[in-house]
Each structure stands twice: as C-alpha cells, then as structure tokens.
PDB file of N, CA, C and O in Angstrom:
ATOM      1  N   MET A   1      22.007  34.694  -5.354  1.00  0.00           N
ATOM      2  CA  MET A   1      21.601  33.166  -4.744  1.00  0.00           C
ATOM      3  C   MET A   1      20.907  32.314  -5.136  1.00  0.00           C
ATOM      4  O   MET A   1      19.731  32.674  -5.201  1.00  0.00           O
ATOM      5  N   PRO A   2      21.178  30.850  -5.581  1.00  0.00           N
ATOM      6  CA  PRO A   2      20.181  30.186  -6.199  1.00  0.00           C
ATOM      7  C   PRO A   2      18.428  30.135  -5.519  1.00  0.00           C
ATOM      8  O   PRO A   2      18.401  29.876  -4.316  1.00  0.00           O
ATOM      9  N   ASP A   3      17.339  30.308  -6.046  1.00  0.00           N
ATOM     10  CA  ASP A   3      16.284  29.725  -5.390  1.00  0.00           C
ATOM     11  C   ASP A   3      16.491  28.220  -5.000  1.00  0.00           C
ATOM     12  O   ASP A   3      17.514  27.548  -5.124  1.00  0.00           O
ATOM     13  N   ALA A   4      15.192  27.833  -4.465  1.00  0.00           N
ATOM     14  CA  ALA A   4      14.954  26.902  -4.044  1.00  0.00           C
ATOM     15  C   ALA A   4      14.385  25.671  -4.068  1.00  0.00           C
ATOM     16  O   ALA A   4      14.284  24.698  -3.321  1.00  0.00           O
ATOM     17  N   ARG A   5      13.771  26.274  -6.017  1.00  0.00           N
ATOM     18  CA  ARG A   5      13.206  25.299  -6.702  1.00  0.00           C
ATOM     19  C   ARG A   5      14.172  24.885  -7.858  1.00  0.00           C
ATOM     20  O   ARG A   5      13.919  23.984  -8.658  1.00  0.00           O
ATOM     21  N   GLY A   6      15.482  25.762  -7.856  1.00  0.00           N
ATOM     22  CA  GLY A   6      16.746  25.225  -8.595  1.00  0.00           C
ATOM     23  C   GLY A   6      17.520  24.273  -7.872  1.00  0.00           C
ATOM     24  O   GLY A   6      18.327  23.570  -8.480  1.00  0.00           O
ATOM     25  N   HIS A   7      17.351  24.162  -6.536  1.00  0.00           N
ATOM     26  CA  HIS A   7      18.228  23.293  -6.142  1.00  0.00           C
ATOM     27  C   HIS A   7      16.928  21.997  -6.180  1.00  0.00           C
ATOM     28  O   HIS A   7      17.054  20.916  -6.755  1.00  0.00           O
ATOM     29  N   GLU A   8      16.156  22.288  -5.694  1.00  0.00           N
ATOM     30  CA  GLU A   8      15.108  21.116  -6.102  1.00  0.00           C
ATOM     31  C   GLU A   8      15.353  20.015  -7.342  1.00  0.00           C
ATOM     32  O   GLU A   8      15.500  18.793  -7.304  1.00  0.00           O
ATOM     33  N   ASP A   9      15.336  20.908  -8.392  1.00  0.00           N
ATOM     34  CA  ASP A   9      15.355  20.376  -9.846  1.00  0.00           C
ATOM     35  C   ASP A   9      16.989  19.925 -10.430  1.00  0.00           C
ATOM     36  O   ASP A   9      17.320  19.144 -11.322  1.00  0.00           O
ATOM     37  N   GLN A  10      17.937  20.923  -9.353  1.00  0.00           N
ATOM     38  CA  GLN A  10      19.435  19.662  -9.721  1.00  0.00           C
ATOM     39  C   GLN A  10      19.213  18.372  -8.530  1.00  0.00           C
ATOM     40  O   GLN A  10      20.257  17.857  -8.131  1.00  0.00           O
ATOM     41  N   ARG A  11      18.651  18.146  -8.285  1.00  0.00           N
ATOM     42  CA  ARG A  11      18.498  16.909  -6.728  1.00  0.00           C
ATOM     43  C   ARG A  11      17.537  16.310  -7.959  1.00  0.00           C
ATOM     44  O   ARG A  11      17.871  15.127  -7.895  1.00  0.00           O
ATOM     45  N   LEU A  12      16.810  16.360  -8.758  1.00  0.00           N
ATOM     46  CA  LEU A  12      16.090  15.663  -9.520  1.00  0.00           C
ATOM     47  C   LEU A  12      16.543  15.411  -9.911  1.00  0.00           C
ATOM     48  O   LEU A  12      16.726  14.194  -9.888  1.00  0.00           O
ATOM     49  N   LEU A  13      17.290  16.231 -10.757  1.00  0.00           N
ATOM     50  CA  LEU A  13      18.447  15.475 -12.461  1.00  0.00           C
ATOM     51  C   LEU A  13      18.978  14.409 -11.906  1.00  0.00           C
ATOM     52  O   LEU A  13      19.093  13.302 -12.432  1.00  0.00           O
ATOM     53  N   ARG A  14      19.531  14.944 -10.114  1.00  0.00           N
ATOM     54  CA  ARG A  14      20.821  13.880 -10.058  1.00  0.00           C
ATOM     55  C   ARG A  14      20.417  12.382  -9.386  1.00  0.00           C
ATOM     56  O   ARG A  14      20.993  11.294  -9.404  1.00  0.00           O
ATOM     57  N   SER A  15      19.324  12.785  -8.867  1.00  0.00           N
ATOM     58  CA  SER A  15      18.514  11.337  -8.697  1.00  0.00           C
ATOM     59  C   SER A  15      17.661  10.822  -9.697  1.00  0.00           C
ATOM     60  O   SER A  15      16.793   9.966  -9.526  1.00  0.00           O
ATOM     61  N   GLY A  16      17.957  11.394 -10.756  1.00  0.00           N
ATOM     62  CA  GLY A  16      17.437  10.577 -11.853  1.00  0.00           C
ATOM     63  C   GLY A  16      18.484   9.979 -12.731  1.00  0.00           C
ATOM     64  O   GLY A  16      18.222   8.988 -13.413  1.00  0.00           O
ATOM     65  N   ALA A  17      19.416  10.424 -12.739  1.00  0.00           N
ATOM     66  CA  ALA A  17      21.281   9.795 -13.198  1.00  0.00           C
ATOM     67  C   ALA A  17      21.297   8.673 -12.101  1.00  0.00           C
ATOM     68  O   ALA A  17      21.857   7.632 -12.445  1.00  0.00           O
ATOM     69  N   LEU A  18      20.892   8.710 -11.123  1.00  0.00           N
ATOM     70  CA  LEU A  18      21.705   7.668 -10.442  1.00  0.00           C
ATOM     71  C   LEU A  18      20.945   7.049 -10.489  1.00  0.00           C
ATOM     72  O   LEU A  18      21.425   5.924 -10.625  1.00  0.00           O
ATOM     73  N   LEU A  19      18.924   6.959 -10.443  1.00  0.00           N
ATOM     74  CA  LEU A  19      18.776   5.913 -10.651  1.00  0.00           C
ATOM     75  C   LEU A  19      18.717   5.015 -12.330  1.00  0.00           C
ATOM     76  O   LEU A  19      18.391   3.831 -12.419  1.00  0.00           O
ATOM     77  N   SER A  20      19.102   5.882 -13.520  1.00  0.00           N
ATOM     78  CA  SER A  20      19.297   5.225 -14.572  1.00  0.00           C
ATOM     79  C   SER A  20      20.592   4.044 -14.344  1.00  0.00           C
ATOM     80  O   SER A  20      20.666   2.867 -14.698  1.00  0.00           O
ATOM     81  N   ASP A  21      21.610   4.983 -13.546  1.00  0.00           N
ATOM     82  CA  ASP A  21      23.136   4.083 -13.282  1.00  0.00           C
ATOM     83  C   ASP A  21      22.374   3.165 -12.115  1.00  0.00           C
ATOM     84  O   ASP A  21      23.443   2.752 -11.665  1.00  0.00           O
ATOM     85  N   ALA A  22      21.515   2.599 -11.376  1.00  0.00           N
ATOM     86  CA  ALA A  22      21.553   1.785 -10.652  1.00  0.00           C
ATOM     87  C   ALA A  22      21.426   0.249 -11.127  1.00  0.00           C
ATOM     88  O   ALA A  22      20.647  -0.241 -11.944  1.00  0.00           O
ATOM     89  N   ALA A  23      22.644  -0.478 -10.201  1.00  0.00           N
ATOM     90  CA  ALA A  23      22.789  -1.404 -10.817  1.00  0.00           C
ATOM     91  C   ALA A  23      22.015  -2.790  -9.842  1.00  0.00           C
ATOM     92  O   ALA A  23      22.087  -3.972 -10.181  1.00  0.00           O
ATOM     93  N   CYS A  24      21.497  -2.416  -8.945  1.00  0.00           N
ATOM     94  CA  CYS A  24      20.644  -3.671  -8.651  1.00  0.00           C
ATOM     95  C   CYS A  24      19.924  -3.099  -7.731  1.00  0.00           C
ATOM     96  O   CYS A  24      20.269  -1.991  -7.321  1.00  0.00           O
ATOM     97  N   LEU A  25      18.507  -3.885  -7.099  1.00  0.00           N
ATOM     98  CA  LEU A  25      17.260  -3.168  -6.648  1.00  0.00           C
ATOM     99  C   LEU A  25      17.918  -2.438  -5.305  1.00  0.00           C
ATOM    100  O   LEU A  25      17.473  -1.315  -5.070  1.00  0.00           O
ATOM    101  N   ASP A  26      18.529  -2.751  -4.760  1.00  0.00           N
ATOM    102  CA  ASP A  26      19.053  -1.887  -3.514  1.00  0.00           C
ATOM    103  C   ASP A  26      19.350  -0.828  -3.932  1.00  0.00           C
ATOM    104  O   ASP A  26      18.629   0.027  -3.417  1.00  0.00           O
ATOM    105  N   ASP A  27      20.275  -0.293  -4.830  1.00  0.00           N
ATOM    106  CA  ASP A  27      20.601   1.138  -5.352  1.00  0.00           C
ATOM    107  C   ASP A  27      19.458   2.033  -5.683  1.00  0.00           C
ATOM    108  O   ASP A  27      19.554   3.245  -5.487  1.00  0.00           O
ATOM    109  N   VAL A  28      18.122   1.366  -6.293  1.00  0.00           N
ATOM    110  CA  VAL A  28      17.118   2.251  -6.314  1.00  0.00           C
ATOM    111  C   VAL A  28      16.392   2.548  -5.406  1.00  0.00           C
ATOM    112  O   VAL A  28      15.761   3.603  -5.463  1.00  0.00           O
ATOM    113  N   ALA A  29      16.267   1.552  -4.141  1.00  0.00           N
ATOM    114  CA  ALA A  29      15.320   1.848  -3.087  1.00  0.00           C
ATOM    115  C   ALA A  29      15.945   2.914  -2.101  1.00  0.00           C
ATOM    116  O   ALA A  29      15.321   3.800  -1.517  1.00  0.00           O
ATOM    117  N   ALA A  30      17.259   2.661  -2.034  1.00  0.00           N
ATOM    118  CA  ALA A  30      18.124   3.844  -1.724  1.00  0.00           C
ATOM    119  C   ALA A  30      18.193   5.385  -1.822  1.00  0.00           C
ATOM    120  O   ALA A  30      18.773   6.247  -1.163  1.00  0.00           O
ATOM    121  N   LEU A  31      17.348   5.398  -2.935  1.00  0.00           N
ATOM    122  CA  LEU A  31      16.698   7.098  -3.780  1.00  0.00           C
ATOM    123  C   LEU A  31      15.724   7.372  -3.051  1.00  0.00           C
ATOM    124  O   LEU A  31      15.252   8.492  -3.245  1.00  0.00           O
ATOM    125  N   ARG A  32      15.190   6.682  -2.185  1.00  0.00           N
ATOM    126  CA  ARG A  32      13.820   6.672  -1.392  1.00  0.00           C
ATOM    127  C   ARG A  32      13.985   8.122  -0.578  1.00  0.00           C
ATOM    128  O   ARG A  32      13.285   9.119  -0.755  1.00  0.00           O
ATOM    129  N   LEU A  33      14.953   7.995   0.242  1.00  0.00           N
ATOM    130  CA  LEU A  33      15.194   9.311   1.203  1.00  0.00           C
ATOM    131  C   LEU A  33      14.902  10.454   0.444  1.00  0.00           C
ATOM    132  O   LEU A  33      13.976  11.213   0.728  1.00  0.00           O
ATOM    133  N   THR A  34      16.087  10.694  -1.055  1.00  0.00           N
ATOM    134  CA  THR A  34      15.818  11.954  -1.664  1.00  0.00           C
ATOM    135  C   THR A  34      14.218  11.688  -2.449  1.00  0.00           C
ATOM    136  O   THR A  34      13.430  12.607  -2.673  1.00  0.00           O
ATOM    137  N   ALA A  35      14.084  10.908  -2.632  1.00  0.00           N
ATOM    138  CA  ALA A  35      12.573  11.021  -3.381  1.00  0.00           C
ATOM    139  C   ALA A  35      12.011  12.029  -2.536  1.00  0.00           C
ATOM    140  O   ALA A  35      12.064  13.160  -3.020  1.00  0.00           O
ATOM    141  N   ARG A  36      11.424  11.917  -1.269  1.00  0.00           N
ATOM    142  CA  ARG A  36      10.687  11.941  -0.285  1.00  0.00           C
ATOM    143  C   ARG A  36      10.883  13.259   0.037  1.00  0.00           C
ATOM    144  O   ARG A  36       9.875  13.906   0.323  1.00  0.00           O
ATOM    145  N   GLU A  37      12.424  14.050   0.065  1.00  0.00           N
ATOM    146  CA  GLU A  37      12.646  15.207   1.193  1.00  0.00           C
ATOM    147  C   GLU A  37      12.052  16.234  -0.739  1.00  0.00           C
ATOM    148  O   GLU A  37      11.246  17.164  -0.726  1.00  0.00           O
ATOM    149  N   ILE A  38      12.523  15.854  -1.684  1.00  0.00           N
ATOM    150  CA  ILE A  38      11.908  16.528  -3.200  1.00  0.00           C
ATOM    151  C   ILE A  38      10.297  16.259  -3.230  1.00  0.00           C
ATOM    152  O   ILE A  38       9.708  17.217  -3.732  1.00  0.00           O
ATOM    153  N   ALA A  39       9.611  15.408  -2.901  1.00  0.00           N
ATOM    154  CA  ALA A  39       8.180  15.600  -2.596  1.00  0.00           C
ATOM    155  C   ALA A  39       7.645  16.466  -1.441  1.00  0.00           C
ATOM    156  O   ALA A  39       6.646  17.162  -1.262  1.00  0.00           O
ATOM    157  N   GLY A  40       8.690  16.140  -0.763  1.00  0.00           N
ATOM    158  CA  GLY A  40       8.116  17.009   0.274  1.00  0.00           C
ATOM    159  C   GLY A  40       6.651  16.149   1.101  1.00  0.00           C
ATOM    160  O   GLY A  40       5.509  16.572   1.282  1.00  0.00           O
ATOM    161  N   SER A  41       7.172  15.046   1.404  1.00  0.00           N
ATOM    162  CA  SER A  41       5.622  13.817   1.526  1.00  0.00           C
ATOM    163  C   SER A  41       6.632  13.516   2.589  1.00  0.00           C
ATOM    164  O   SER A  41       7.851  13.387   2.707  1.00  0.00           O
ATOM    165  N   ASP A  42       4.928  13.438   3.708  1.00  0.00           N
ATOM    166  CA  ASP A  42       5.331  12.148   4.700  1.00  0.00           C
ATOM    167  C   ASP A  42       5.849  10.989   5.134  1.00  0.00           C
ATOM    168  O   ASP A  42       6.125  10.564   6.256  1.00  0.00           O
ATOM    169  N   GLY A  43       5.987  10.267   3.339  1.00  0.00           N
ATOM    170  CA  GLY A  43       5.980   8.742   3.112  1.00  0.00           C
ATOM    171  C   GLY A  43       6.479   9.063   1.579  1.00  0.00           C
ATOM    172  O   GLY A  43       6.493   9.934   0.709  1.00  0.00           O
ATOM    173  N   ILE A  44       6.927   7.556   1.925  1.00  0.00           N
ATOM    174  CA  ILE A  44       7.210   7.176  -0.054  1.00  0.00           C
ATOM    175  C   ILE A  44       7.407   5.629  -0.121  1.00  0.00           C
ATOM    176  O   ILE A  44       7.943   5.039   0.818  1.00  0.00           O
ATOM    177  N   ALA A  45       6.965   4.966  -1.254  1.00  0.00           N
ATOM    178  CA  ALA A  45       6.880   3.405  -0.872  1.00  0.00           C
ATOM    179  C   ALA A  45       7.617   3.414  -2.564  1.00  0.00           C
ATOM    180  O   ALA A  45       7.269   3.957  -3.612  1.00  0.00           O
ATOM    181  N   VAL A  46       8.541   2.710  -2.264  1.00  0.00           N
ATOM    182  CA  VAL A  46       9.291   2.010  -3.894  1.00  0.00           C
ATOM    183  C   VAL A  46       8.457   0.378  -3.727  1.00  0.00           C
ATOM    184  O   VAL A  46       8.505  -0.511  -2.877  1.00  0.00           O
ATOM    185  N   VAL A  47       7.697   0.572  -5.045  1.00  0.00           N
ATOM    186  CA  VAL A  47       7.381  -0.812  -5.404  1.00  0.00           C
ATOM    187  C   VAL A  47       7.543  -0.983  -7.181  1.00  0.00           C
ATOM    188  O   VAL A  47       7.429  -0.052  -7.979  1.00  0.00           O
ATOM    189  N   LEU A  48       7.826  -2.382  -7.518  1.00  0.00           N
ATOM    190  CA  LEU A  48       8.327  -2.944  -8.578  1.00  0.00           C
ATOM    191  C   LEU A  48       7.589  -3.465  -9.009  1.00  0.00           C
ATOM    192  O   LEU A  48       6.932  -4.301  -8.389  1.00  0.00           O
ATOM    193  N   ARG A  49       7.374  -3.123 -10.467  1.00  0.00           N
ATOM    194  CA  ARG A  49       6.037  -3.846 -11.411  1.00  0.00           C
ATOM    195  C   ARG A  49       7.277  -5.050 -12.046  1.00  0.00           C
ATOM    196  O   ARG A  49       8.491  -4.901 -12.183  1.00  0.00           O
ATOM    197  N   ASP A  50       6.746  -5.772 -12.225  1.00  0.00           N
ATOM    198  CA  ASP A  50       7.530  -7.331 -12.361  1.00  0.00           C
ATOM    199  C   ASP A  50       5.972  -7.985 -13.535  1.00  0.00           C
ATOM    200  O   ASP A  50       4.987  -8.419 -12.937  1.00  0.00           O
ATOM    201  N   GLY A  51       5.964  -7.971 -14.614  1.00  0.00           N
ATOM    202  CA  GLY A  51       4.827  -8.265 -15.556  1.00  0.00           C
ATOM    203  C   GLY A  51       3.563  -7.951 -15.099  1.00  0.00           C
ATOM    204  O   GLY A  51       3.169  -6.836 -15.440  1.00  0.00           O
ATOM    205  N   GLY A  52       2.503  -8.893 -14.141  1.00  0.00           N
ATOM    206  CA  GLY A  52       1.677  -8.532 -14.517  1.00  0.00           C
ATOM    207  C   GLY A  52       1.076  -8.100 -12.584  1.00  0.00           C
ATOM    208  O   GLY A  52      -0.011  -7.811 -12.083  1.00  0.00           O
ATOM    209  N   ARG A  53       2.367  -8.266 -12.095  1.00  0.00           N
ATOM    210  CA  ARG A  53       2.609  -8.431 -10.802  1.00  0.00           C
ATOM    211  C   ARG A  53       3.106  -6.926 -10.382  1.00  0.00           C
ATOM    212  O   ARG A  53       3.571  -6.168 -11.233  1.00  0.00           O
ATOM    213  N   CYS A  54       2.929  -6.430  -8.562  1.00  0.00           N
ATOM    214  CA  CYS A  54       3.858  -5.245  -8.505  1.00  0.00           C
ATOM    215  C   CYS A  54       4.088  -6.137  -6.984  1.00  0.00           C
ATOM    216  O   CYS A  54       3.316  -6.994  -6.553  1.00  0.00           O
ATOM    217  N   HIS A  55       5.494  -5.619  -6.269  1.00  0.00           N
ATOM    218  CA  HIS A  55       5.990  -6.069  -5.339  1.00  0.00           C
ATOM    219  C   HIS A  55       6.960  -4.843  -4.744  1.00  0.00           C
ATOM    220  O   HIS A  55       7.910  -4.183  -5.164  1.00  0.00           O
ATOM    221  N   TYR A  56       6.329  -4.908  -3.774  1.00  0.00           N
ATOM    222  CA  TYR A  56       6.514  -3.816  -2.332  1.00  0.00           C
ATOM    223  C   TYR A  56       8.116  -4.249  -2.465  1.00  0.00           C
ATOM    224  O   TYR A  56       8.428  -5.356  -2.904  1.00  0.00           O
ATOM    225  N   VAL A  57       8.976  -3.389  -2.094  1.00  0.00           N
ATOM    226  CA  VAL A  57      10.116  -3.190  -2.275  1.00  0.00           C
ATOM    227  C   VAL A  57      10.804  -2.786  -0.852  1.00  0.00           C
ATOM    228  O   VAL A  57      11.497  -3.511  -0.137  1.00  0.00           O
ATOM    229  N   ASP A  58      10.372  -1.246  -0.609  1.00  0.00           N
ATOM    230  CA  ASP A  58      10.568  -0.462   0.330  1.00  0.00           C
ATOM    231  C   ASP A  58      10.207   1.008   1.181  1.00  0.00           C
ATOM    232  O   ASP A  58      10.671   1.834   0.395  1.00  0.00           O
ATOM    233  N   GLU A  59       9.710   1.701   2.201  1.00  0.00           N
ATOM    234  CA  GLU A  59       9.665   2.545   2.621  1.00  0.00           C
ATOM    235  C   GLU A  59      10.201   3.358   2.835  1.00  0.00           C
ATOM    236  O   GLU A  59      11.380   3.043   2.676  1.00  0.00           O
ATOM    237  N   ASP A  60      10.103   4.651   3.230  1.00  0.00           N
ATOM    238  CA  ASP A  60      10.327   5.468   4.110  1.00  0.00           C
ATOM    239  C   ASP A  60       9.654   6.297   4.948  1.00  0.00           C
ATOM    240  O   ASP A  60      10.542   6.915   5.536  1.00  0.00           O
ATOM    241  N   ALA A  61       8.618   6.663   5.337  1.00  0.00           N
ATOM    242  CA  ALA A  61       7.735   7.121   6.624  1.00  0.00           C
ATOM    243  C   ALA A  61       7.712   7.499   8.080  1.00  0.00           C
ATOM    244  O   ALA A  61       8.366   7.138   9.059  1.00  0.00           O
ATOM    245  N   ILE A  62       6.526   8.530   7.840  1.00  0.00           N
ATOM    246  CA  ILE A  62       6.518   9.090   9.454  1.00  0.00           C
ATOM    247  C   ILE A  62       5.370   7.833  10.423  1.00  0.00           C
ATOM    248  O   ILE A  62       4.907   7.941  11.558  1.00  0.00           O
ATOM    249  N   GLU A  63       5.232   6.834   9.513  1.00  0.00           N
ATOM    250  CA  GLU A  63       4.610   5.609   9.909  1.00  0.00           C
ATOM    251  C   GLU A  63       4.322   5.004   9.282  1.00  0.00           C
ATOM    252  O   GLU A  63       4.007   5.591   8.247  1.00  0.00           O
ATOM    253  N   ILE A  64       4.104   3.174   9.187  1.00  0.00           N
ATOM    254  CA  ILE A  64       3.574   2.338   7.939  1.00  0.00           C
ATOM    255  C   ILE A  64       2.991   2.364   6.997  1.00  0.00           C
ATOM    256  O   ILE A  64       1.819   2.044   7.196  1.00  0.00           O
ATOM    257  N   LEU A  65       3.224   2.609   5.945  1.00  0.00           N
ATOM    258  CA  LEU A  65       2.063   3.390   4.834  1.00  0.00           C
ATOM    259  C   LEU A  65       0.979   1.776   4.714  1.00  0.00           C
ATOM    260  O   LEU A  65      -0.035   1.763   4.015  1.00  0.00           O
TER     261      LEU A  65
END
C-alpha cells in the first residue's frame, strides 16, 4: 500500500501539470482546493503578480483571509 506522502507527491505533480496547461486565470484559480489540501492549510489565496503590482484573484479558506 502506498504511503500518504507518495499520494501527495503524485497530486502535486498532477497539479503542476494542470497549472502549466492552464489556458486562463479561472483554470489557475480552480487549483486552489487541491493546493489547500496538499498544504494541509486552513486557507489559501491566489494572487497574480502583474509587473510591480499584485492582484488578489480568489481564495478558499475557513474564513475570509
């Protein structure tokens, strides 16, 4: 039986592939749920850097970040 670490590594690799194939910002933001699960965090925010500025795109959290 594979260990949990191997399962998480596979999810991380798959998420990286999906991220590299993302065609739009919504595709990138859709990975927030998987990223939160992999990190084991209470929340995650998707922030886009555009030149010298950052834009808050989306979040998934137990409360507003």
